[in-house]
C-alpha positions, 0 to 999 in steps of 0.5 A: 518666349511668347506662345501663340494664345487662344482667344481666352488669352491662354496658350493655344490648346493645340500647342499644349496638346502637341507638347503633351504628345512629345512628352508622353512619347519620351516617357513611353518610347515603345508607344507609337507616336500617332497612337499617343496623339490620338489618345491625347486628342480624344481624351482632351475632347472627352474631358472638354465635353464634360467640363464646366471649367477648362483651365486644367484640361491639358494637365488632366489629359496628360494624367489620364493618358499616362495612366492608360498607357501605363495600364496597357503595359507601356514601359515608362522612361523616367528622366535620369534613366540611362536605358 
């Protein structure tokens, strides 16, 4: 499967961020998807503004948003959970 790429040859960051939103929505089912999207995009932009290298920004974005949702009391659904 071929992903559309950005000019750098990497996967389009917007596609990667949208996947992060979908993944985080599954992990935090009680969180509002639009709020997750805002958190993901704002966090990514903040990291991008400070970064000298952007190769790991999507992964760092997921980590920071996960920590923020967890700190806010979000219920985490772990793969394999039936509930």
